[in-house]
Wavefront OBJ file of the C-alpha trace (Angstrom):
o trace
v -16.862 15.284 -16.348
v -14.750 18.079 -14.883
v -12.266 16.523 -12.468
v -9.843 18.396 -10.207
v -7.027 16.197 -8.936
v -5.024 17.634 -6.020
v -1.844 15.940 -4.801
v 1.261 16.846 -2.826
v 3.559 15.220 -5.409
v 3.350 14.372 -9.087
v 5.918 12.519 -11.194
v 8.142 13.493 -12.897
v 8.067 16.942 -11.299
v 8.512 15.897 -7.644
v 8.401 12.406 -6.196
v 9.037 10.542 -2.946
v 6.873 7.486 -3.554
v 4.012 5.792 -5.364
v 1.577 8.677 -4.862
v 3.525 10.723 -7.401
v 3.224 7.947 -9.990
v -0.516 7.602 -9.416
v -1.014 11.378 -9.518
v 0.668 11.452 -12.921
v -0.921 8.362 -14.457
v -4.549 8.364 -13.308
v -5.350 11.927 -14.488
v -3.844 11.164 -17.899
v -5.866 7.964 -18.162
v -9.055 9.845 -17.236
v -8.273 12.527 -19.803
v -7.834 9.792 -22.410
v -11.417 8.734 -21.639
v -12.570 12.225 -22.623
v -12.816 13.986 -19.261
v -11.648 17.528 -18.480
v -8.975 16.835 -15.867
v -6.821 19.421 -14.102
v -4.034 18.885 -11.571
v -2.828 21.078 -8.686
v 0.390 20.560 -6.704
v 2.956 22.731 -4.858
v 5.843 24.333 -6.713
v 8.690 22.859 -4.674
v 12.253 23.937 -5.323
v 12.817 20.287 -6.266
v 10.609 20.810 -9.336
v 13.052 23.461 -10.504
v 16.072 21.399 -9.450
v 14.751 18.544 -11.600
v 14.957 20.814 -14.634
v 11.293 21.732 -15.028
v 10.467 25.375 -15.811
v 6.793 26.179 -15.216
v 5.266 28.922 -17.349
v 3.960 31.902 -15.326
v 0.172 31.684 -15.071
v -0.773 34.517 -12.743
v -1.092 35.018 -9.019
v -3.697 34.381 -6.355
v -4.141 36.100 -2.992
v -6.310 34.905 -0.136
v -6.624 35.130 3.637
v -6.050 32.090 5.820
v -6.142 32.190 9.607
v -5.500 35.938 9.704
v -2.522 35.580 7.380
v -2.437 37.047 3.873
v -1.221 34.425 1.417
v 0.094 35.462 -1.977
v 0.911 32.595 -4.307
v 2.295 32.626 -7.779
v 0.895 30.068 -10.167
v 3.070 28.121 -12.588
v 1.903 25.901 -15.414
v 3.250 22.611 -16.732
v 1.575 19.920 -18.793
v 1.316 16.162 -18.496
v 0.349 15.394 -22.076
v -3.223 16.777 -22.256
v -3.539 17.397 -18.497
v -2.700 20.947 -17.333
v -0.822 21.108 -14.031
v -1.080 24.229 -11.869
v 1.799 24.636 -9.405
v 1.210 26.761 -6.312
v 4.290 28.879 -5.664
v 4.819 30.105 -2.107
v 8.615 29.968 -1.701
v 8.570 30.350 2.096
v 6.460 27.203 2.318
v 7.642 24.983 -0.517
v 11.294 25.818 -1.219
v 12.844 23.667 1.495
v 14.753 20.958 -0.317
v 12.561 18.134 0.975
v 8.906 17.783 0.041
v 7.863 17.028 3.617
v 9.243 17.950 7.015
v 8.507 18.262 10.701
v 8.536 22.027 11.146
v 5.768 23.785 13.041
v 4.076 25.089 9.878
v 3.782 21.707 8.129
v -0.009 21.805 8.509
v -0.162 25.323 7.095
v 1.847 24.283 4.024
v -0.826 21.867 2.897
v -3.797 23.905 4.100
v -2.493 26.575 1.708
v -2.337 23.996 -1.093
v -5.933 22.965 -0.365
v -7.337 26.498 -0.316
v -5.265 27.515 -3.344
v -6.726 24.629 -5.366
v -10.244 25.834 -4.599
v -9.305 29.468 -5.261
v -7.986 28.507 -8.690
v -11.386 27.024 -9.528
v -13.217 30.059 -8.178
v -11.088 32.637 -9.950
v -11.048 30.630 -13.161
v -14.838 30.212 -13.011
v -14.390 26.466 -13.435
v -16.871 24.199 -11.659
v -15.485 20.709 -11.011
v -17.910 17.824 -10.790
v -15.340 15.892 -8.747
v -12.456 16.995 -6.552
v -10.158 14.018 -6.030
v -8.050 14.451 -2.881
v -5.033 12.309 -2.030
v -3.715 11.439 1.437
v -3.564 13.707 4.469
v -2.028 16.642 2.644
v -5.350 17.338 0.901
v -7.636 15.952 3.604
v -9.026 19.379 4.534
v -10.473 20.098 1.087
v -13.880 18.463 1.782
v -14.182 20.501 4.995
v -13.133 23.766 3.336
v -15.635 23.042 0.576
v -18.454 22.689 3.111
v -17.492 25.709 5.215
v -15.360 28.404 3.618
v -16.864 27.790 0.154
v -20.347 26.682 1.182
v -21.992 29.639 -0.590
v -20.068 29.308 -3.842
v -22.445 28.381 -6.678
v -19.637 26.870 -8.746
v -19.156 24.201 -6.042
v -22.850 23.503 -5.468
v -22.734 20.231 -7.425
v -19.145 19.267 -6.578
v -18.518 15.879 -4.940
v -15.296 14.854 -3.207
v -13.284 11.649 -3.294
v -10.435 11.054 -0.844
v -7.943 8.321 -1.665
v -5.912 6.712 1.114
v -2.544 5.736 -0.333
v -1.096 4.772 3.068
v -3.150 5.034 6.249
v -0.048 5.183 8.429
v 0.620 8.774 7.365
v -2.169 10.864 8.884
v -1.035 14.476 9.240
v -1.528 14.984 12.984
v -1.063 18.479 14.441
v -1.728 20.319 17.736
v -5.278 21.595 18.266
v -3.972 25.168 18.282
v -3.318 24.701 14.550
v -7.032 25.389 14.008
v -6.317 29.118 14.074
v -3.686 28.849 11.322
v -6.133 26.839 9.232
v -8.870 29.455 9.471
v -11.187 26.887 11.043
v -11.587 28.098 14.628
v -15.280 28.617 14.014
v -15.732 25.029 12.911
v -14.321 23.079 15.829
v -17.500 21.008 15.973
v -16.687 19.481 12.583
v -13.479 17.840 13.842
v -13.107 14.699 15.934
v -14.094 16.072 19.315
v -12.305 13.581 21.541
v -9.031 14.126 19.749
v -9.373 17.905 19.909
v -9.868 17.553 23.657
v -6.706 15.434 23.777
v -4.895 18.304 22.078
v -4.573 17.243 18.460
v -6.348 17.028 15.122
v -5.775 14.892 12.047
v -5.949 16.081 8.455
v -6.568 12.571 7.095
v -9.083 11.790 9.820
v -10.983 15.002 8.996
v -11.044 14.085 5.330
v -12.372 10.621 6.168
v -15.225 12.258 8.067
v -16.262 14.752 5.396
v -15.419 13.373 1.944
v -18.368 12.059 -0.076
v -16.511 8.888 -1.029
v -13.385 7.183 0.286
v -11.161 4.981 -1.787
v -7.987 3.104 -1.158
v -5.587 1.511 -3.553
v -6.512 -2.174 -3.446
v -9.577 -4.224 -2.513
v -7.701 -6.267 0.118
v -6.302 -3.150 1.812
v -9.839 -1.689 1.907
v -10.845 -4.713 3.983
v -7.681 -4.801 6.099
v -7.973 -1.180 7.293
v -11.322 -1.933 8.900
v -9.439 -3.994 11.495
v -7.381 -2.820 14.486
v -4.304 -4.603 13.104
v -4.190 -2.442 9.972
v -6.442 0.506 10.822
v -3.721 2.687 12.425
v -6.210 3.940 14.999
v -8.795 4.930 12.396
v -10.479 1.540 11.953
v -13.503 2.573 14.022
v -14.134 5.631 11.861
v -13.570 3.601 8.712
v -16.017 0.921 9.830
v -18.633 3.633 10.361
v -18.028 4.809 6.794
v -17.531 1.360 5.287
v -20.493 1.820 2.922
v -18.612 4.785 1.406
v -15.249 2.991 1.096
v -14.057 1.084 -1.968
v -10.736 -0.405 -3.011
v -9.479 0.197 -6.551
v -6.094 -1.174 -7.520
v -3.444 1.193 -8.768
v -2.135 0.690 -12.269
v 1.174 1.205 -14.007
v 2.172 3.593 -16.772
v 2.999 1.325 -19.683
v 4.800 4.117 -21.514
v 7.331 4.177 -18.660
v 7.349 0.646 -17.225
v 7.459 -1.568 -20.282
v 10.538 -3.628 -21.188
v 9.725 -3.360 -24.887
v 10.206 0.437 -24.916
v 12.165 1.154 -21.707
v 14.979 3.573 -22.514
v 16.677 2.966 -19.144
v 17.586 -0.638 -19.920
v 20.299 -1.628 -22.417
v 18.296 -4.375 -24.138
v 14.554 -3.989 -24.758
v 12.551 -7.213 -24.812
v 9.051 -8.682 -24.851
v 7.449 -12.094 -24.339
v 8.695 -13.113 -27.784
v 12.266 -11.960 -27.088
v 12.427 -12.889 -23.413
v 15.889 -14.379 -23.875
v 17.225 -10.803 -24.042
v 16.409 -10.421 -20.360
v 19.562 -12.374 -19.532
v 21.600 -9.743 -21.376
v 20.192 -7.135 -19.022
v 21.201 -9.236 -16.026
v 24.740 -9.531 -17.282
v 25.057 -5.795 -17.934
v 23.502 -4.910 -14.549
v 25.924 -7.126 -12.630
v 28.965 -5.953 -14.551
v 27.976 -2.291 -14.101
v 27.969 -2.897 -10.330
v 31.325 -4.679 -10.387
v 29.807 -8.110 -9.795
v 30.836 -11.170 -11.801
v 28.216 -12.596 -14.133
v 27.676 -16.342 -14.184
v 25.157 -17.967 -16.500
v 22.177 -19.499 -14.702
v 23.169 -17.914 -11.363
v 19.910 -16.563 -9.826
v 19.718 -12.825 -9.121
v 17.372 -11.491 -6.433
v 16.568 -7.776 -6.598
v 15.110 -5.091 -4.321
v 14.044 -1.507 -5.022
v 12.360 -0.038 -1.965
v 12.039 2.629 0.647
v 13.900 1.144 3.596
v 11.263 1.447 6.289
v 10.003 -1.267 8.613
v 6.702 -1.568 6.726
v 8.520 -2.872 3.651
v 9.956 -5.915 5.422
v 13.447 -5.464 3.984
v 14.852 -5.914 7.482
v 13.745 -9.561 7.270
v 15.997 -10.292 4.305
v 19.618 -10.510 5.585
v 19.369 -13.871 7.362
v 17.463 -15.794 4.643
v 19.418 -14.091 1.828
v 22.712 -14.950 3.521
v 21.528 -18.557 3.722
v 20.753 -18.574 0.010
v 24.092 -16.973 -0.870
v 25.952 -19.532 1.269
v 24.201 -22.544 -0.246
v 23.844 -21.479 -3.920
v 25.659 -19.355 -6.482
v 22.939 -16.675 -6.287
v 23.411 -12.902 -6.376
v 21.560 -10.121 -4.513
v 21.191 -6.434 -5.480
v 19.306 -3.786 -3.470
v 18.549 -0.111 -4.116
v 16.930 2.169 -1.552
v 17.292 4.475 1.402
v 15.606 4.982 4.738
v 16.098 3.739 8.266
v 19.795 3.516 9.238
v 19.341 0.097 10.854
v 17.954 -1.435 7.656
v 20.644 0.210 5.536
v 23.206 -1.204 7.963
v 21.867 -4.741 7.535
v 22.118 -4.465 3.748
v 25.683 -3.161 4.031
v 26.462 -6.145 6.259
v 25.327 -8.449 3.456
v 27.566 -6.609 0.985
v 30.549 -6.891 3.333
v 29.946 -10.558 4.021
v 29.457 -11.554 0.381
v 31.677 -9.293 -1.733
v 30.876 -9.660 -5.421
v 27.713 -11.618 -4.597
v 25.673 -8.952 -2.759
v 25.518 -5.246 -3.553
v 23.626 -2.375 -1.921
v 23.191 1.101 -3.423
v 21.946 3.691 -0.932
v 19.635 6.330 -2.380
v 17.318 6.357 -5.368
v 18.387 6.077 -8.983
v 15.574 5.891 -11.557
v 17.608 4.230 -14.348
v 19.059 1.689 -11.909
v 15.551 0.895 -10.616
v 14.518 -0.025 -14.165
v 17.705 -2.024 -14.683
v 17.084 -4.064 -11.518
v 13.517 -4.822 -12.635
v 14.830 -5.963 -16.019
v 17.931 -7.788 -14.798
v 16.718 -9.597 -11.680
v 15.269 -13.095 -11.827
v 13.092 -12.544 -8.732
v 11.951 -9.269 -7.174
v 11.550 -9.201 -3.375
v 8.669 -7.372 -1.615
v 8.201 -8.982 1.835
v 5.981 -6.151 3.141
v 4.328 -6.169 6.528
v 1.502 -4.276 4.853
v 1.237 -2.815 1.372
v -1.769 -0.672 0.418
v -1.229 -1.263 -3.295
v 2.383 -1.626 -4.312
v 3.633 -0.788 -7.780
v 6.956 -2.600 -7.988
v 5.315 -6.021 -8.017
v 3.284 -4.854 -11.050
v 6.426 -3.538 -12.732
v 8.061 -6.898 -12.020
v 5.222 -8.828 -13.621
v 5.502 -6.679 -16.733
v 9.270 -7.315 -16.880
v 9.004 -11.099 -16.543
v 10.563 -10.903 -13.060
v 8.375 -13.025 -10.765
v 7.720 -11.152 -7.496
v 8.231 -12.730 -4.091
v 5.687 -11.114 -1.788
v 3.840 -11.421 1.475
v 0.095 -12.004 1.187
v -1.194 -8.555 2.148
v -2.954 -5.586 0.575
v -2.319 -5.006 -3.099
v 0.329 -7.735 -3.155
v -2.358 -10.300 -2.365
v -4.566 -8.881 -5.116
v -1.930 -8.877 -7.864
v 0.445 -11.818 -7.234
v -0.709 -15.440 -7.145
v 1.489 -18.289 -5.955
v 3.119 -20.419 -8.638
v 1.545 -23.851 -9.042
v 4.004 -25.830 -11.218
v 1.716 -28.804 -11.862
v -1.051 -26.586 -13.222
v 1.268 -23.981 -14.756
v -0.686 -21.217 -13.014
v 0.420 -18.329 -10.852
v 2.628 -15.278 -11.264
v 5.044 -15.297 -8.307
v 5.823 -16.582 -4.828
v 3.533 -15.720 -1.927
v 4.104 -16.322 1.784
v 1.867 -15.445 4.728
v 3.802 -15.126 8.008
v 5.694 -11.849 8.400
v 8.944 -13.373 9.620
v 12.293 -14.621 8.358
v 10.963 -18.157 8.127
v 8.258 -17.049 5.689
v 10.849 -15.336 3.489
v 13.144 -18.386 3.645
v 10.297 -20.682 2.557
v 9.404 -18.436 -0.402
v 13.052 -18.086 -1.491
v 13.371 -21.857 -1.615
v 10.137 -22.081 -3.601
v 11.662 -19.673 -6.125
v 14.963 -21.578 -6.325
v 13.110 -24.855 -6.860
v 10.995 -23.293 -9.634
v 14.101 -21.995 -11.433
v 15.377 -25.554 -11.849
v 12.595 -26.193 -14.373
v 13.431 -23.903 -17.314
v 10.187 -24.665 -19.166
v 8.044 -23.993 -16.106
v 10.029 -20.846 -15.328
v 9.312 -19.433 -18.776
v 5.608 -20.196 -18.270
v 5.722 -18.358 -14.938
v 7.352 -15.336 -16.587
v 4.842 -15.349 -19.425
v 1.948 -15.547 -16.969
v 3.110 -12.346 -15.294
v 3.806 -10.509 -18.535
v 0.294 -11.334 -19.763
v -1.407 -9.580 -16.814
v -3.009 -6.237 -17.689
v -2.140 -3.803 -14.901
v -2.474 -0.715 -17.089
v -4.322 2.386 -15.982
v -6.924 1.981 -18.737
v -9.065 -0.507 -16.818
v -8.457 1.163 -13.441
v -9.465 4.584 -14.788
v -12.819 3.199 -15.868
v -13.438 2.058 -12.296
v -12.812 5.594 -11.061
v -14.983 6.959 -13.858
v -17.870 4.746 -12.737
v -17.367 5.848 -9.123
v -17.328 9.536 -10.063
v -20.521 9.171 -12.065
v -22.211 7.333 -9.243
v -21.505 9.930 -6.587
v -22.068 12.806 -9.014
v -25.522 11.421 -9.629
v -26.173 11.256 -5.878
v -25.530 14.997 -5.602
l 1 2 3 4 5 6 7 8 9 10 11 12 13 14 15 16 17 18 19 20 21 22 23 24 25 26 27 28 29 30 31 32 33 34 35 36 37 38 39 40 41 42 43 44 45 46 47 48 49 50 51 52 53 54 55 56 57 58 59 60 61 62 63 64 65 66 67 68 69 70 71 72 73 74 75 76 77 78 79 80 81 82 83 84 85 86 87 88 89 90 91 92 93 94 95 96 97 98 99 100 101 102 103 104 105 106 107 108 109 110 111 112 113 114 115 116 117 118 119 120 121 122 123 124 125 126 127 128 129 130 131 132 133 134 135 136 137 138 139 140 141 142 143 144 145 146 147 148 149 150 151 152 153 154 155 156 157 158 159 160 161 162 163 164 165 166 167 168 169 170 171 172 173 174 175 176 177 178 179 180 181 182 183 184 185 186 187 188 189 190 191 192 193 194 195 196 197 198 199 200 201 202 203 204 205 206 207 208 209 210 211 212 213 214 215 216 217 218 219 220 221 222 223 224 225 226 227 228 229 230 231 232 233 234 235 236 237 238 239 240 241 242 243 244 245 246 247 248 249 250 251 252 253 254 255 256 257 258 259 260 261 262 263 264 265 266 267 268 269 270 271 272 273 274 275 276 277 278 279 280 281 282 283 284 285 286 287 288 289 290 291 292 293 294 295 296 297 298 299 300 301 302 303 304 305 306 307 308 309 310 311 312 313 314 315 316 317 318 319 320 321 322 323 324 325 326 327 328 329 330 331 332 333 334 335 336 337 338 339 340 341 342 343 344 345 346 347 348 349 350 351 352 353 354 355 356 357 358 359 360 361 362 363 364 365 366 367 368 369 370 371 372 373 374 375 376 377 378 379 380 381 382 383 384 385 386 387 388 389 390 391 392 393 394 395 396 397 398 399 400 401 402 403 404 405 406 407 408 409 410 411 412 413 414 415 416 417 418 419 420 421 422 423 424 425 426 427 428 429 430 431 432 433 434 435 436 437 438 439 440 441 442 443 444 445 446 447 448 449 450 451 452 453 454 455 456 457 458 459 460 461 462 463 464 465 466 467 468 469 470 471 472 473 474 475 476 477 478 479
């Protein structure tokens, strides 16, 4: 099949979160199955700052909302997947990938139209256009309006993946003119237009042929008011076109046996080397190493959704009553960063917080920690818990979304389970799960079984890509 994958970020070129990892891994996995896959993303200045130098691949010009858009096209490759980068410096050279300026909607409308123009000018007819999040939510509508007469799109079907429903791309109704869609007001949510706004994600949910999200549990959760972020009614109406497919992990990147970011590679057979990684991690952060002292780790965006704000009280209790250590890496809301700094100040040498993002350190925490903490309020898929399983680092998670689908509570008598799962989103739930983990660590034989259970789980993209392949073929046949 010919598959066009359009995303606002793709690792390693530009990344703010899990979308970039998925946008890099899924297309490569589909290409490995024999499909003709092509990727389109913006050429941010960050791509250049990260040391990538796209090859010039021409220029495209088109009209959008009365504005003439001229975009250069750069070319990079992800193994066998060609990546086209849309270069409009006024729109994409801003330091950050996303912002709150008045033309934010235009930035990603241009990406959407440019992706379709590249197909048209290249005389390439995709069977599937796979859109991702609000930034590409207008593509199904553009396909049915602006490009309705294009023969090369006559058999094209669209898939829109929701990576996080909370981010919806809402803009004032007057934005319709900038989008070149004034003549298609009737195809937007009418009540919301009357209220003075429109939503890119909402529009995509209305018009895409198939909707997916990144775990089966999250696909069920978002049909409810508690998790639907105001779109649950629309999603319930389209529930027969909504499926949940778990994300996977790139085993060439997140694999302790080959990981170049960690000082000591290891596998199930050499799991004892994991302790060497813990020692080196602690010493690199200026923390004393003590054999058998538990180490709890966090790598996360520091936003309320992630539940990291719940940690200081239960972690301080653990640090007071045991010889445990705590290491956190992340950035985000000042209040949450402040709470983690408070832990560091209160327990010098026992707690450490690094503000920001550091890719090698993220790998070192996964490899060096005994338990990885993900107490999310909601989590569409989650990737770090899958990384943790692969690294023999049992995850401690709340039972929600992809966490519920991938981590199963440790049952010591049966020797089953892969981590520690709690239900109530509160400090008490975290405290209970931390004590479950500490109790499990007292049994060295059981702990090794728990680690092995996690390392044996196949969370690779190979199986997940086949699920997408089946979905593409199903909706392609419908058209």
